[in-house]
Each structure stands twice: as C-alpha cells, then as structure tokens.
PDB file as gemmi writes it, atoms N, CA and C in Angstrom:
CRYST1    1.000    1.000    1.000  90.00  90.00  90.00 P 1                      
ATOM      1  N   MET A   1      -1.461 -12.550  33.204  1.00  0.00           N  
ATOM      2  CA  MET A   1      -1.494 -13.471  31.805  1.00  0.00           C  
ATOM      3  C   MET A   1      -0.116 -14.096  31.323  1.00  0.00           C  
ATOM      4  N   LEU A   2       0.808 -12.384  30.497  1.00  0.00           N  
ATOM      5  CA  LEU A   2       2.004 -12.748  30.432  1.00  0.00           C  
ATOM      6  C   LEU A   2       2.942 -11.804  30.579  1.00  0.00           C  
ATOM      7  N   PRO A   3       3.877 -12.311  30.623  1.00  0.00           N  
ATOM      8  CA  PRO A   3       4.949 -11.296  31.147  1.00  0.00           C  
ATOM      9  C   PRO A   3       5.417 -10.755  30.451  1.00  0.00           C  
ATOM     10  N   PRO A   4       5.586  -8.897  30.739  1.00  0.00           N  
ATOM     11  CA  PRO A   4       6.053  -8.278  30.140  1.00  0.00           C  
ATOM     12  C   PRO A   4       7.006  -8.732  28.765  1.00  0.00           C  
ATOM     13  N   SER A   5       7.140  -7.894  27.913  1.00  0.00           N  
ATOM     14  CA  SER A   5       7.777  -8.316  26.278  1.00  0.00           C  
ATOM     15  C   SER A   5       9.038  -7.593  27.182  1.00  0.00           C  
ATOM     16  N   SER A   6      10.423  -7.861  26.457  1.00  0.00           N  
ATOM     17  CA  SER A   6      11.536  -7.129  26.472  1.00  0.00           C  
ATOM     18  C   SER A   6      11.989  -5.487  26.131  1.00  0.00           C  
ATOM     19  N   SER A   7      10.841  -5.198  25.849  1.00  0.00           N  
ATOM     20  CA  SER A   7      10.785  -3.878  25.223  1.00  0.00           C  
ATOM     21  C   SER A   7       8.837  -3.510  25.274  1.00  0.00           C  
ATOM     22  N   ASP A   8       9.191  -2.153  25.847  1.00  0.00           N  
ATOM     23  CA  ASP A   8       7.628  -1.711  25.941  1.00  0.00           C  
ATOM     24  C   ASP A   8       7.357  -0.762  24.325  1.00  0.00           C  
ATOM     25  N   ALA A   9       8.489  -0.237  23.238  1.00  0.00           N  
ATOM     26  CA  ALA A   9       8.026   0.028  22.198  1.00  0.00           C  
ATOM     27  C   ALA A   9       7.523  -1.147  20.958  1.00  0.00           C  
ATOM     28  N   LEU A  10       7.506  -0.396  19.753  1.00  0.00           N  
ATOM     29  CA  LEU A  10       7.120  -1.258  18.678  1.00  0.00           C  
ATOM     30  C   LEU A  10       8.251  -1.869  17.899  1.00  0.00           C  
ATOM     31  N   GLY A  11       8.172  -2.772  16.957  1.00  0.00           N  
ATOM     32  CA  GLY A  11       9.161  -3.516  16.696  1.00  0.00           C  
ATOM     33  C   GLY A  11       9.416  -4.907  17.302  1.00  0.00           C  
ATOM     34  N   TYR A  12      10.560  -5.671  17.424  1.00  0.00           N  
ATOM     35  CA  TYR A  12       9.881  -7.094  17.553  1.00  0.00           C  
ATOM     36  C   TYR A  12      10.403  -6.647  18.919  1.00  0.00           C  
ATOM     37  N   GLN A  13       9.478  -8.222  19.339  1.00  0.00           N  
ATOM     38  CA  GLN A  13       9.361  -8.426  20.972  1.00  0.00           C  
ATOM     39  C   GLN A  13       8.610  -9.839  21.359  1.00  0.00           C  
ATOM     40  N   VAL A  14       9.587 -10.287  22.453  1.00  0.00           N  
ATOM     41  CA  VAL A  14       9.892 -11.463  22.467  1.00  0.00           C  
ATOM     42  C   VAL A  14       8.529 -12.029  23.959  1.00  0.00           C  
ATOM     43  N   LEU A  15       7.870 -13.152  22.926  1.00  0.00           N  
ATOM     44  CA  LEU A  15       6.700 -13.640  23.914  1.00  0.00           C  
ATOM     45  C   LEU A  15       7.200 -15.090  24.677  1.00  0.00           C  
ATOM     46  N   HIS A  16       7.168 -14.673  25.710  1.00  0.00           N  
ATOM     47  CA  HIS A  16       7.124 -16.104  26.510  1.00  0.00           C  
ATOM     48  C   HIS A  16       6.079 -16.805  26.706  1.00  0.00           C  
ATOM     49  N   ILE A  17       5.787 -17.954  25.706  1.00  0.00           N  
ATOM     50  CA  ILE A  17       4.538 -18.662  25.767  1.00  0.00           C  
ATOM     51  C   ILE A  17       5.083 -20.096  25.811  1.00  0.00           C  
ATOM     52  N   PRO A  18       3.771 -20.916  26.953  1.00  0.00           N  
ATOM     53  CA  PRO A  18       4.197 -21.801  27.136  1.00  0.00           C  
ATOM     54  C   PRO A  18       4.312 -23.207  25.686  1.00  0.00           C  
ATOM     55  N   LEU A  19       5.337 -23.969  25.264  1.00  0.00           N  
ATOM     56  CA  LEU A  19       6.012 -24.490  24.746  1.00  0.00           C  
ATOM     57  C   LEU A  19       4.527 -25.340  24.010  1.00  0.00           C  
ATOM     58  N   CYS A  20       3.199 -25.662  24.996  1.00  0.00           N  
ATOM     59  CA  CYS A  20       2.379 -26.394  24.143  1.00  0.00           C  
ATOM     60  C   CYS A  20       1.435 -25.095  23.452  1.00  0.00           C  
ATOM     61  N   ASP A  21       1.428 -24.410  23.428  1.00  0.00           N  
ATOM     62  CA  ASP A  21       0.547 -23.241  22.918  1.00  0.00           C  
ATOM     63  C   ASP A  21       1.019 -22.226  22.185  1.00  0.00           C  
ATOM     64  N   ARG A  22       2.290 -22.473  22.132  1.00  0.00           N  
ATOM     65  CA  ARG A  22       2.860 -21.561  21.057  1.00  0.00           C  
ATOM     66  C   ARG A  22       3.268 -21.682  19.430  1.00  0.00           C  
ATOM     67  N   TRP A  23       3.094 -22.947  19.523  1.00  0.00           N  
ATOM     68  CA  TRP A  23       2.624 -23.040  17.852  1.00  0.00           C  
ATOM     69  C   TRP A  23       0.717 -22.727  17.554  1.00  0.00           C  
ATOM     70  N   ARG A  24       0.532 -23.164  18.644  1.00  0.00           N  
ATOM     71  CA  ARG A  24      -0.971 -22.355  18.196  1.00  0.00           C  
ATOM     72  C   ARG A  24      -1.286 -20.835  17.699  1.00  0.00           C  
ATOM     73  N   VAL A  25      -0.608 -20.475  18.764  1.00  0.00           N  
ATOM     74  CA  VAL A  25      -0.707 -18.623  19.005  1.00  0.00           C  
ATOM     75  C   VAL A  25       0.282 -18.206  17.889  1.00  0.00           C  
ATOM     76  N   TYR A  26       1.257 -19.084  16.705  1.00  0.00           N  
ATOM     77  CA  TYR A  26       2.374 -18.846  16.175  1.00  0.00           C  
ATOM     78  C   TYR A  26       1.493 -18.348  14.766  1.00  0.00           C  
ATOM     79  N   HIS A  27       0.632 -19.895  14.805  1.00  0.00           N  
ATOM     80  CA  HIS A  27      -0.080 -20.289  13.216  1.00  0.00           C  
ATOM     81  C   HIS A  27      -1.224 -19.850  13.506  1.00  0.00           C  
ATOM     82  N   ARG A  28      -1.830 -19.087  14.886  1.00  0.00           N  
ATOM     83  CA  ARG A  28      -2.953 -18.384  14.342  1.00  0.00           C  
ATOM     84  C   ARG A  28      -2.383 -17.037  13.747  1.00  0.00           C  
ATOM     85  N   LEU A  29      -0.963 -16.207  14.674  1.00  0.00           N  
ATOM     86  CA  LEU A  29      -0.475 -14.940  13.884  1.00  0.00           C  
ATOM     87  C   LEU A  29      -0.254 -14.792  12.754  1.00  0.00           C  
ATOM     88  N   GLN A  30       0.232 -16.091  11.950  1.00  0.00           N  
ATOM     89  CA  GLN A  30       0.422 -16.330  10.718  1.00  0.00           C  
ATOM     90  C   GLN A  30      -0.645 -15.800   9.983  1.00  0.00           C  
ATOM     91  N   GLU A  31      -2.165 -16.981  10.277  1.00  0.00           N  
ATOM     92  CA  GLU A  31      -2.731 -16.491   9.623  1.00  0.00           C  
ATOM     93  C   GLU A  31      -3.415 -14.989   9.366  1.00  0.00           C  
ATOM     94  N   LEU A  32      -3.117 -14.011  10.665  1.00  0.00           N  
ATOM     95  CA  LEU A  32      -3.795 -12.614  10.269  1.00  0.00           C  
ATOM     96  C   LEU A  32      -2.659 -11.800   9.706  1.00  0.00           C  
ATOM     97  N   MET A  33      -1.167 -12.373   9.799  1.00  0.00           N  
ATOM     98  CA  MET A  33      -0.373 -12.073   8.406  1.00  0.00           C  
ATOM     99  C   MET A  33       0.240 -10.836   9.002  1.00  0.00           C  
ATOM    100  N   ILE A  34       0.567 -11.138  10.416  1.00  0.00           N  
ATOM    101  CA  ILE A  34       1.463 -10.868  11.625  1.00  0.00           C  
ATOM    102  C   ILE A  34       2.905 -11.322  11.837  1.00  0.00           C  
ATOM    103  N   ASN A  35       3.801 -10.704  10.906  1.00  0.00           N  
ATOM    104  CA  ASN A  35       5.273 -11.485  11.311  1.00  0.00           C  
ATOM    105  C   ASN A  35       6.128 -11.971  12.040  1.00  0.00           C  
ATOM    106  N   CYS A  36       6.153 -13.289  11.857  1.00  0.00           N  
ATOM    107  CA  CYS A  36       6.497 -13.733  13.789  1.00  0.00           C  
ATOM    108  C   CYS A  36       7.602 -15.154  13.135  1.00  0.00           C  
ATOM    109  N   SER A  37       8.209 -15.553  14.171  1.00  0.00           N  
ATOM    110  CA  SER A  37       9.345 -17.114  14.038  1.00  0.00           C  
ATOM    111  C   SER A  37       9.234 -17.366  15.334  1.00  0.00           C  
ATOM    112  N   CYS A  38       9.368 -18.291  15.282  1.00  0.00           N  
ATOM    113  CA  CYS A  38       9.900 -19.452  16.275  1.00  0.00           C  
ATOM    114  C   CYS A  38      11.462 -20.084  16.412  1.00  0.00           C  
ATOM    115  N   PRO A  39      12.246 -18.857  17.249  1.00  0.00           N  
ATOM    116  CA  PRO A  39      13.511 -19.355  17.631  1.00  0.00           C  
ATOM    117  C   PRO A  39      13.553 -20.882  18.550  1.00  0.00           C  
ATOM    118  N   ALA A  40      15.075 -21.112  18.145  1.00  0.00           N  
ATOM    119  CA  ALA A  40      15.449 -22.305  18.955  1.00  0.00           C  
ATOM    120  C   ALA A  40      15.242 -22.389  20.700  1.00  0.00           C  
ATOM    121  N   ASN A  41      15.193 -21.505  20.878  1.00  0.00           N  
ATOM    122  CA  ASN A  41      15.097 -21.258  22.401  1.00  0.00           C  
ATOM    123  C   ASN A  41      13.432 -20.965  22.998  1.00  0.00           C  
ATOM    124  N   GLY A  42      12.920 -21.691  22.267  1.00  0.00           N  
ATOM    125  CA  GLY A  42      11.188 -21.914  22.818  1.00  0.00           C  
ATOM    126  C   GLY A  42      10.751 -20.747  23.023  1.00  0.00           C  
ATOM    127  N   SER A  43      10.641 -20.122  22.353  1.00  0.00           N  
ATOM    128  CA  SER A  43      10.597 -18.056  22.385  1.00  0.00           C  
ATOM    129  C   SER A  43       9.435 -17.753  21.497  1.00  0.00           C  
ATOM    130  N   LEU A  44       8.686 -16.718  21.171  1.00  0.00           N  
ATOM    131  CA  LEU A  44       7.940 -16.769  20.242  1.00  0.00           C  
ATOM    132  C   LEU A  44       8.579 -15.029  20.227  1.00  0.00           C  
ATOM    133  N   LEU A  45       9.025 -14.843  18.828  1.00  0.00           N  
ATOM    134  CA  LEU A  45       9.492 -13.899  18.217  1.00  0.00           C  
ATOM    135  C   LEU A  45       8.654 -13.209  17.296  1.00  0.00           C  
ATOM    136  N   VAL A  46       7.713 -11.706  17.764  1.00  0.00           N  
ATOM    137  CA  VAL A  46       6.450 -11.278  17.187  1.00  0.00           C  
ATOM    138  C   VAL A  46       7.362  -9.951  16.607  1.00  0.00           C  
ATOM    139  N   GLN A  47       7.386  -9.155  15.101  1.00  0.00           N  
ATOM    140  CA  GLN A  47       6.959  -7.942  14.874  1.00  0.00           C  
ATOM    141  C   GLN A  47       5.716  -7.004  15.007  1.00  0.00           C  
ATOM    142  N   VAL A  48       5.807  -6.300  15.959  1.00  0.00           N  
ATOM    143  CA  VAL A  48       4.782  -5.228  16.213  1.00  0.00           C  
ATOM    144  C   VAL A  48       4.923  -3.671  15.567  1.00  0.00           C  
ATOM    145  N   ASN A  49       4.145  -3.936  14.164  1.00  0.00           N  
ATOM    146  CA  ASN A  49       4.042  -2.893  13.728  1.00  0.00           C  
ATOM    147  C   ASN A  49       3.699  -1.518  13.761  1.00  0.00           C  
ATOM    148  N   ASN A  50       1.967  -1.667  14.850  1.00  0.00           N  
ATOM    149  CA  ASN A  50       1.244  -0.568  14.739  1.00  0.00           C  
ATOM    150  C   ASN A  50       0.278  -1.147  15.647  1.00  0.00           C  
ATOM    151  N   LEU A  51      -0.438  -0.239  16.390  1.00  0.00           N  
ATOM    152  CA  LEU A  51      -1.633  -0.560  17.331  1.00  0.00           C  
ATOM    153  C   LEU A  51      -2.242  -1.678  17.262  1.00  0.00           C  
ATOM    154  N   LEU A  52      -2.717  -1.687  15.959  1.00  0.00           N  
ATOM    155  CA  LEU A  52      -3.813  -2.562  15.300  1.00  0.00           C  
ATOM    156  C   LEU A  52      -3.359  -4.489  15.457  1.00  0.00           C  
ATOM    157  N   GLU A  53      -2.190  -4.829  15.189  1.00  0.00           N  
ATOM    158  CA  GLU A  53      -1.094  -5.887  15.197  1.00  0.00           C  
ATOM    159  C   GLU A  53      -1.216  -6.055  16.491  1.00  0.00           C  
ATOM    160  N   ALA A  54      -0.950  -5.055  17.735  1.00  0.00           N  
ATOM    161  CA  ALA A  54      -0.128  -5.344  19.106  1.00  0.00           C  
ATOM    162  C   ALA A  54      -1.827  -5.515  20.168  1.00  0.00           C  
ATOM    163  N   MET A  55      -2.754  -4.870  19.312  1.00  0.00           N  
ATOM    164  CA  MET A  55      -3.997  -5.629  19.872  1.00  0.00           C  
ATOM    165  C   MET A  55      -4.796  -6.893  19.367  1.00  0.00           C  
ATOM    166  N   LEU A  56      -4.066  -7.216  18.169  1.00  0.00           N  
ATOM    167  CA  LEU A  56      -4.352  -8.639  17.682  1.00  0.00           C  
ATOM    168  C   LEU A  56      -3.871 -10.161  18.244  1.00  0.00           C  
ATOM    169  N   ILE A  57      -2.502  -9.098  18.727  1.00  0.00           N  
ATOM    170  CA  ILE A  57      -1.503 -10.236  19.381  1.00  0.00           C  
ATOM    171  C   ILE A  57      -2.008 -10.574  20.490  1.00  0.00           C  
ATOM    172  N   ARG A  58      -2.026  -9.428  21.061  1.00  0.00           N  
ATOM    173  CA  ARG A  58      -2.764  -9.454  22.846  1.00  0.00           C  
ATOM    174  C   ARG A  58      -3.968 -10.501  22.668  1.00  0.00           C  
ATOM    175  N   SER A  59      -4.581 -10.242  21.853  1.00  0.00           N  
ATOM    176  CA  SER A  59      -6.121 -11.335  21.639  1.00  0.00           C  
ATOM    177  C   SER A  59      -6.183 -11.990  21.464  1.00  0.00           C  
ATOM    178  N   THR A  60      -5.202 -13.038  20.595  1.00  0.00           N  
ATOM    179  CA  THR A  60      -4.864 -13.803  20.159  1.00  0.00           C  
ATOM    180  C   THR A  60      -3.985 -14.918  21.243  1.00  0.00           C  
ATOM    181  N   VAL A  61      -3.656 -14.051  21.918  1.00  0.00           N  
ATOM    182  CA  VAL A  61      -2.737 -14.298  23.129  1.00  0.00           C  
ATOM    183  C   VAL A  61      -3.453 -15.026  24.016  1.00  0.00           C  
ATOM    184  N   MET A  62      -4.119 -13.896  23.990  1.00  0.00           N  
ATOM    185  CA  MET A  62      -5.633 -14.096  25.243  1.00  0.00           C  
ATOM    186  C   MET A  62      -6.454 -15.164  24.711  1.00  0.00           C  
ATOM    187  N   GLN A  63      -6.987 -15.680  23.822  1.00  0.00           N  
ATOM    188  CA  GLN A  63      -7.709 -16.171  23.394  1.00  0.00           C  
ATOM    189  C   GLN A  63      -7.007 -18.020  23.803  1.00  0.00           C  
ATOM    190  N   CYS A  64      -5.790 -18.127  23.563  1.00  0.00           N  
ATOM    191  CA  CYS A  64      -5.447 -19.352  23.742  1.00  0.00           C  
ATOM    192  C   CYS A  64      -4.530 -20.090  25.039  1.00  0.00           C  
ATOM    193  N   LEU A  65      -3.920 -18.507  26.022  1.00  0.00           N  
ATOM    194  CA  LEU A  65      -4.029 -18.587  27.674  1.00  0.00           C  
ATOM    195  C   LEU A  65      -4.538 -18.350  28.676  1.00  0.00           C  
ATOM    196  N   ALA A  66      -5.678 -17.378  27.999  1.00  0.00           N  
ATOM    197  CA  ALA A  66      -6.764 -17.735  29.462  1.00  0.00           C  
ATOM    198  C   ALA A  66      -7.355 -18.485  29.977  1.00  0.00           C  
ATOM    199  N   SER A  67      -7.502 -18.406  31.574  1.00  0.00           N  
ATOM    200  CA  SER A  67      -8.786 -19.557  31.966  1.00  0.00           C  
ATOM    201  C   SER A  67     -10.374 -19.016  31.235  1.00  0.00           C  
ATOM    202  N   ARG A  68     -11.393 -20.158  31.212  1.00  0.00           N  
ATOM    203  CA  ARG A  68     -12.602 -19.461  31.057  1.00  0.00           C  
ATOM    204  C   ARG A  68     -13.151 -17.812  31.579  1.00  0.00           C  
ATOM    205  N   HIS A  69     -12.766 -18.314  33.069  1.00  0.00           N  
ATOM    206  CA  HIS A  69     -13.159 -17.411  34.134  1.00  0.00           C  
ATOM    207  C   HIS A  69     -13.115 -15.868  33.544  1.00  0.00           C  
ATOM    208  N   GLU A  70     -11.332 -15.723  33.271  1.00  0.00           N  
ATOM    209  CA  GLU A  70     -10.655 -14.512  32.979  1.00  0.00           C  
ATOM    210  C   GLU A  70     -11.523 -13.819  31.455  1.00  0.00           C  
ATOM    211  N   LEU A  71     -12.111 -15.223  30.521  1.00  0.00           N  
ATOM    212  CA  LEU A  71     -12.478 -14.505  29.175  1.00  0.00           C  
ATOM    213  C   LEU A  71     -13.641 -13.807  29.814  1.00  0.00           C  
ATOM    214  N   VAL A  72     -14.402 -14.795  30.272  1.00  0.00           N  
ATOM    215  CA  VAL A  72     -15.760 -14.266  30.491  1.00  0.00           C  
ATOM    216  C   VAL A  72     -15.675 -12.970  31.512  1.00  0.00           C  
ATOM    217  N   ASP A  73     -14.917 -13.045  32.525  1.00  0.00           N  
ATOM    218  CA  ASP A  73     -14.971 -11.208  32.899  1.00  0.00           C  
ATOM    219  C   ASP A  73     -14.606 -10.637  31.952  1.00  0.00           C  
ATOM    220  N   TRP A  74     -13.668 -10.672  30.719  1.00  0.00           N  
ATOM    221  CA  TRP A  74     -13.379  -9.497  29.855  1.00  0.00           C  
ATOM    222  C   TRP A  74     -14.526  -9.077  29.146  1.00  0.00           C  
ATOM    223  N   LEU A  75     -15.267 -10.382  28.851  1.00  0.00           N  
ATOM    224  CA  LEU A  75     -16.483  -9.871  27.810  1.00  0.00           C  
ATOM    225  C   LEU A  75     -17.621  -9.294  28.417  1.00  0.00           C  
ATOM    226  N   GLU A  76     -17.813  -9.787  29.821  1.00  0.00           N  
ATOM    227  CA  GLU A  76     -18.772  -8.976  30.695  1.00  0.00           C  
ATOM    228  C   GLU A  76     -18.174  -7.893  30.408  1.00  0.00           C  
ATOM    229  N   ARG A  77     -16.440  -7.173  30.533  1.00  0.00           N  
ATOM    230  CA  ARG A  77     -16.575  -5.890  31.019  1.00  0.00           C  
ATOM    231  C   ARG A  77     -17.024  -4.920  29.339  1.00  0.00           C  
ATOM    232  N   CYS A  78     -16.578  -5.844  28.158  1.00  0.00           N  
ATOM    233  CA  CYS A  78     -16.681  -4.684  27.240  1.00  0.00           C  
ATOM    234  C   CYS A  78     -18.369  -4.888  27.143  1.00  0.00           C  
ATOM    235  N   TRP A  79     -19.408  -5.270  27.816  1.00  0.00           N  
ATOM    236  CA  TRP A  79     -20.739  -5.460  27.515  1.00  0.00           C  
ATOM    237  C   TRP A  79     -21.085  -4.569  28.394  1.00  0.00           C  
ATOM    238  N   ARG A  80     -20.052  -4.106  29.277  1.00  0.00           N  
ATOM    239  CA  ARG A  80     -20.777  -2.796  30.063  1.00  0.00           C  
ATOM    240  C   ARG A  80     -20.597  -1.589  29.762  1.00  0.00           C  
ATOM    241  N   ASP A  81     -22.045  -0.826  30.236  1.00  0.00           N  
ATOM    242  CA  ASP A  81     -22.429   0.381  29.747  1.00  0.00           C  
ATOM    243  C   ASP A  81     -21.467   1.255  30.793  1.00  0.00           C  
ATOM    244  N   ASP A  82     -20.066   1.795  30.770  1.00  0.00           N  
ATOM    245  CA  ASP A  82     -19.586   2.579  31.803  1.00  0.00           C  
ATOM    246  C   ASP A  82     -19.790   3.884  31.265  1.00  0.00           C  
TER     247      ASP A  82                                                      
END                                                                             
C-alpha cells in the first residue's frame, strides 16, 4: 500500500501519498491532533510520537488509499477467531 517511510524509528516520517489524497489524509490527521505538514515537495511529513499515533496514521492512510477489496479483507481478518 505505502512505500516504507524514510526511517523505522519514531519521530518525523515522510509519507509518499498521491497528491489527490494528501489533503484528505492531512486534514484527518489534524482532526486526530497528530502533528503533520505538507511541504512544497508534495510529500506529507508526519510526527510519530508513540505506537498509538503510528496505528492511527496507518489506519487513516489505509482508509484513504486501500481498495474496497483490501478493506474488506482487513475487516474479515479482524473478525476471525484465530
């Protein structure tokens, strides 16, 4: 879905999101009070402070970029009793 960010550690991460979806993701992260910005280069810069924020960011990006099929598969995996 997403290419790996520039680093695997917490802190500022660069997300490479299509320009047409970038503002929607940006505004949703702002609603979640996650520090982020949209530099002029077209990327989305997000500050990840903890695991909860990382999960919220992943979920937000997934909701905006995943296909319906990917979302259905993910939901079915969540419902499975493993």
